[in-house]
Steps between C-alpha positions, in 0.01 A plus 500: 500500500559124421280371223446154353311347214206420713394853602416641156133490552255377772397185321848339494562241779850446629632143562445551869127574446511874540334789306780759536280796410273406790801476728618845392154641569512339851829667552345838417255437781779416737686824417187726550443687819354280765138483590300277735150422607335373817136365550278470793143382520377857420779696349785474241797747521759549224832672561750603231831682477516801275835546328614853442788555247541870579271622771525860412424451125258209472198352677531147642393211280139410546463153666126470589208509262140514575302248273150555651349616830552145638838413346850627450848378402865552592768436252853392468684503163439708185253781575396533139380138488322554828319804366386289199373215725331755736306650210389139392388428864302826518332436165407146613362620827291774341363268234393249772341766702316641194365157389425340835456795729735369753875505590727256315621229730872539579591139416335513160692821400819358622440190291440725191828688557682166543351381169604818331857458635520133402392580139824698463701177568342318202592729200853597383358849396437616856708516809391409859379785722799597718296581809363323808173608648367480861121532468306590797129508511171424679188322359210294630742228601709729718847660462744370248878536436640353179839503327530470123819408325633556142466136426119521543495319843312664782478417868278614796674602827448631835830671495759531224785732382653541155772714342860587588609394843148358566652197669561731805127572518400139454748400772344756742156374436602133559714579801252727683166362418436396853517859614201603281206483752317280474579283186525142382757338270487219254741237632610345168858603424406531127240766602724717717425817290132463558470695822170562659432836680149384593383772745760775450349849438593750224750698710667181622539376142648827388749492789612152410520584133719813565721293742544219241577726206743708681765226441451538133622854486828581319814573699457751783148606387251563783131425498319830405178633350698590179628145418202273609140476383228301668177367348202377709180328412248346733156354539355839579772719333572586145857462362693797628858596433679664795816688416664843561385696802207249556763237567701714740318368818570133403873554460572705792717342765244455781269312265775271373648452855173306594600237253861468612381466865259233406778308321755530775256348748502165324 
């Protein structure tokens, strides 16, 4: 791998204004298995691709983590870093619930995670977290979908995909947003990723998530219950991970055909 004198630690700036260690961490996110999230006015759905190195000998890599009953995350990047951040998030959520007797607001926890990531960019004795998180949760302000980056930045979305070949999923969301009944769209070009699925139900969101993430699969892989995980959280629904046999009804051809028919009518 090409190296230069400006990537020895995270505090060294290049003449072009880059912190190369952060760039490398962002590249780890881009190389991770893809995941995406969609938000409606009542529900947030996460979908993630599970990579299996040797299907007969190993279980797939875990891509979804429950943080609390009202919140969960999907990851792209280094799983070990994700486990560390998930443990931190669970601890913060439990501490807030113990002290205040209520669920921790999603935006506040995401801000704490972003601060934790940003601290790693200020000291040469630490490296950035090489993982991107999609945080889905519901609080008194409604459903939320956030993305956190290794740099410490975080953004709130109505629809977003990260990881390897995630551009395919983002293109699908941007191209077919008019087929999601009924929905609105922010007209500003700079806000194109901020899709709004205002009145779409849980099953509709899952359909669109599966259709979008299908283009992120490797080679000739087919969408199946073994290589996809779904996470759902809603106003009246605790965070639930759907995978294995429970996911089979969602990946069967008649279910997915409904989405294809809707798209072809536009």
